[in-house]
SETIVEX-481342 format. One record per atom (N, C-alpha, C): residue in one letter; x, y, z. Coordinates in Angstrom, 3 decimals. Atoms other than C-alpha are relative to their C-alpha. Example, Ala and Ser with C-alpha at 12.3 -4.5 7.8 and 13.67 -1.06 7.14 Angstrom:
REC  rest        xx        yy        zz
REC     A     0.890    -1.190     0.000
REC     A    12.300    -4.500     7.800
REC     A     0.900     1.200     0.000
REC     S    -0.820    -1.190    -0.060
REC     S    13.670    -1.060     7.140
REC     S    -0.770     1.090     0.730
***
This chain:
REC  rest        xx        yy        zz
REC     M     0.449    -0.191    -1.582
REC     M    88.335    86.672    64.650
REC     M     1.156     0.083     0.561
REC     S    -0.819    -0.619    -0.870
REC     S    89.599    88.840    66.785
REC     S    -0.093    -0.993     1.420
REC     K    -0.369     0.505    -1.794
REC     K    91.211    87.767    70.291
REC     K     0.027     1.332     1.221
REC     Q     1.032    -1.206    -0.928
REC     Q    89.658    89.843    73.020
REC     Q     1.281    -0.816     1.321
REC     V    -0.975    -0.407    -1.460
REC     V    92.558    90.511    75.917
REC     V    -0.653     0.922     1.071
REC     E     0.103    -0.514    -1.853
REC     E    91.942    91.014    79.822
REC     E     0.904     0.552     0.113
REC     K    -1.259    -1.325     0.014
REC     K    93.757    94.057    80.841
REC     K    -0.470    -1.197     1.359
REC     A    -1.210     0.192    -1.452
REC     A    95.751    92.955    84.516
REC     A    -0.916     0.012     0.914
REC     A     0.434    -0.809    -0.571
REC     A    93.749    94.338    87.625
REC     A     1.104     1.261     0.296
REC     S    -1.659    -1.409    -0.243
REC     S    96.026    97.500    88.989
REC     S    -0.267    -1.207     1.620
REC     K    -0.779     0.518    -2.223
REC     K    95.501    96.182    93.151
REC     K    -0.711    -1.400    -0.296
REC     I     0.739     1.095    -0.391
REC     I    94.342    92.955    94.362
REC     I    -0.369    -0.744     0.941
REC     Y     0.067     0.674    -1.550
REC     Y    93.490    91.737    97.953
REC     Y     0.468    -1.008     0.101
REC     V     0.025     0.846    -0.900
REC     V    94.570    89.276    99.786
REC     V    -0.620    -0.127     1.679
REC     Q     0.844    -0.196    -1.317
REC     Q    92.506    88.004   102.329
REC     Q     0.920    -1.002     1.166
REC     V    -0.710     0.692    -0.981
REC     V    94.551    87.229   105.895
REC     V    -0.056    -1.576     0.608
REC     K     0.408     0.991    -1.223
REC     K    92.730    84.979   107.422
REC     K    -0.516    -1.705    -0.621
REC     D    -0.759     1.026     1.224
REC     D    93.761    82.365   104.591
REC     D     0.784    -0.143    -1.043
REC     G    -1.495    -0.475     0.453
REC     G    96.552    83.573   102.787
REC     G    -0.920    -0.227    -1.153
REC     K    -0.305     0.953     1.507
REC     K    95.183    81.799    99.572
REC     K    -1.570     0.799    -0.840
REC     T     1.183    -0.523     0.675
REC     T    91.557    83.539    98.907
REC     T     0.434     1.732    -0.827
REC     I     0.026    -1.037     0.744
REC     I    92.335    86.401    96.066
REC     I    -0.749     0.852    -0.646
REC     T     0.890    -1.112     0.608
REC     T    89.858    89.635    95.147
REC     T     0.378     1.398    -0.214
REC     L     0.260    -1.136     0.850
REC     L    89.583    92.309    93.130
REC     L    -0.636     1.457     0.717
REC     N     0.471    -0.944    -1.244
REC     N    87.825    94.147    95.925
REC     N     0.087    -0.572     1.552
REC     R    -0.789     0.021    -1.658
REC     R    88.368    94.068    99.784
REC     R    -1.581    -0.490     0.621
REC     V     0.828     0.541    -0.289
REC     V    86.552    92.169   101.674
REC     V    -0.106     0.031     1.896
REC     F    -0.299    -0.264    -1.540
REC     F    87.673    92.360   105.400
REC     F     0.990     1.096     0.204
REC     D    -0.984    -1.028    -0.044
REC     D    89.550    95.128   106.747
REC     D     1.827    -0.274     0.378
REC     D    -1.427     0.540    -0.327
REC     D    92.650    92.968   107.548
REC     D     0.282    -0.154    -1.413
REC     D    -0.830     0.772     1.523
REC     D    93.147    92.198   103.572
REC     D     0.945     0.976     0.127
REC     I    -1.218    -1.013    -0.280
REC     I    96.453    93.228   102.876
REC     I     0.094    -0.030    -2.449
REC     C    -0.029    -0.378     1.516
REC     C    96.600    94.867    98.920
REC     C     1.219     0.276    -0.412
REC     Y    -0.831    -0.481     0.885
REC     Y    98.893    94.774    96.256
REC     Y    -0.533     0.624    -0.685
REC     I     0.263    -1.214     1.024
REC     I    99.354    97.165    93.788
REC     I     1.189    -0.589    -0.672
REC     R    -0.767     0.612     0.907
REC     R   100.778    95.948    90.624
REC     R     1.282     1.108    -0.179
REC     K    -0.366    -1.373    -0.937
REC     K   103.889    98.083    90.270
REC     K     0.876     0.260    -1.351
REC     D     0.785    -1.421     1.251
REC     D   103.490    99.265    86.621
REC     D    -0.854     0.682     0.027
REC     T     1.007    -1.559    -0.685
REC     T   100.422   101.107    87.440
REC     T     0.331     0.411     0.575
REC     L    -0.880    -0.604    -0.445
REC     L   102.645   102.361    90.118
REC     L     0.897     0.767    -0.759
REC     L    -1.008    -0.816     0.305
REC     L   105.178   103.414    88.112
REC     L    -0.137     0.613    -1.162
REC     E     0.873    -0.856     1.255
REC     E   102.868   104.781    85.152
REC     E    -0.119     1.172     0.438
REC     W     0.503    -1.308    -1.161
REC     W   101.416   106.865    88.023
REC     W     1.114     1.373    -0.414
REC     T    -1.664    -1.289    -1.082
REC     T   105.447   108.443    89.651
REC     T    -0.099     0.258    -1.697
REC     E    -0.634    -0.837     1.495
REC     E   106.601   109.163    85.954
REC     E    -1.382     1.163    -0.818
REC     C     0.903    -0.526     0.236
REC     C   102.936   110.584    85.052
REC     C     0.083     1.129     0.689
REC     E    -0.493    -1.278    -0.785
REC     E   103.550   113.080    88.267
REC     E     1.087     0.734    -0.384
REC     L    -1.483    -0.239    -0.834
REC     L   106.762   113.221    88.000
REC     L     0.431     1.457    -1.571
REC     S     0.366    -1.014     1.808
REC     S   106.146   114.859    83.654
REC     S    -0.341     1.689     0.859
REC     K     0.855    -1.000    -0.178
REC     K   103.877   116.979    85.683
REC     K     0.178     1.826     0.929
REC     R    -1.333    -1.401    -0.478
REC     R   106.591   119.026    87.516
REC     R     1.124     0.424     0.070
REC     R    -1.257    -0.241     1.002
REC     R   109.542   118.939    85.733
REC     R     0.790     1.023    -0.237
REC     D    -0.930    -0.907     0.523
REC     D   109.896   121.448    83.677
REC     D    -1.059     1.275     0.240
REC     T    -0.053    -1.123    -0.280
REC     T   108.186   124.192    85.339
REC     T     0.202     1.224     0.307
REC     G    -1.004    -1.327    -0.403
REC     G   110.828   126.135    86.241
REC     G    -0.378     0.448     1.123
REC     D    -0.404    -0.287    -1.417
REC     D   109.611   126.309    89.606
REC     D     0.804    -0.697     1.218
REC     D    -0.724     0.107    -1.544
REC     D   111.923   125.666    92.702
REC     D    -0.566    -0.730     0.959
REC     Y     0.928     0.779    -1.415
REC     Y   108.885   124.831    94.643
REC     Y    -0.442    -2.313     0.008
REC     F     0.337     1.468     0.174
REC     F   108.709   121.193    92.786
REC     F     1.384    -0.594    -0.142
REC     I    -1.574     0.834    -0.103
REC     I   112.929   120.349    93.035
REC     I    -0.254    -1.702     1.660
REC     P     0.352     1.503    -1.456
REC     P   112.004   118.172    96.486
REC     P    -0.922    -1.333    -0.660
REC     A     1.015     0.784     0.883
REC     A   109.009   116.439    94.914
REC     A     0.652    -0.370    -1.399
REC     I    -1.274     0.531     0.898
REC     I   111.574   115.563    91.746
REC     I     0.800    -0.945     0.742
REC     V    -1.319     0.892    -0.074
REC     V   113.857   114.385    93.614
REC     V    -0.934    -1.616     0.845
REC     V     0.799     1.090    -0.043
REC     V   111.337   111.842    95.378
REC     V     0.001    -0.670    -0.985
REC     L    -0.449     1.000     1.026
REC     L   110.228   111.104    92.135
REC     L     1.140    -0.508     0.165
REC     N    -1.578     1.247     0.127
REC     N   113.347   109.716    91.116
REC     N     0.162    -0.311     0.166
REC     D    -0.454     1.471    -0.762
REC     D   114.132   107.672    93.535
REC     D    -1.277    -0.475     0.255
REC     L     0.841     1.381    -0.198
REC     L   111.166   105.990    93.735
REC     L    -0.397    -0.594    -1.483
REC     I     0.535     0.257     1.643
REC     I   110.834   105.680    89.889
REC     I     1.650    -1.435     0.232
REC     N    -0.848     0.493     0.495
REC     N   114.566   104.271    89.949
REC     N    -0.136    -1.514     1.190
REC     K     0.093     1.448    -0.743
REC     K   113.562   101.761    92.952
REC     K    -1.073    -1.123    -0.428
REC     L     1.297     0.863    -0.018
REC     L   110.357   100.749    91.841
REC     L     0.661    -0.872    -1.518
REC     N    -0.733     0.792     0.707
REC     N   112.765    99.814    88.588
REC     N     0.777    -1.100     0.502
REC     S    -0.844     1.585    -0.108
REC     S   115.505    97.682    90.498
REC     S    -0.412    -0.682     0.671
REC     M     0.070     0.846    -0.292
REC     M   112.871    95.939    91.721
REC     M    -0.312    -1.096    -1.057
***
């Protein structure tokens, strides 16, 4: 018998009007969006790897910012 594992959503929305209703899709314009930290970290690391080994000085500021973002996410 195999176990079915559900993947957690990358984003959820909390409705401001009651602060209790959580949905996978925005319902109202003022819903607050929360993004999973590991999803953002994965995207950031992927973007960093695209720029890191190009040898192009143009990407140095982006590399610095992406490294800072990764460090901040890891410290949270």
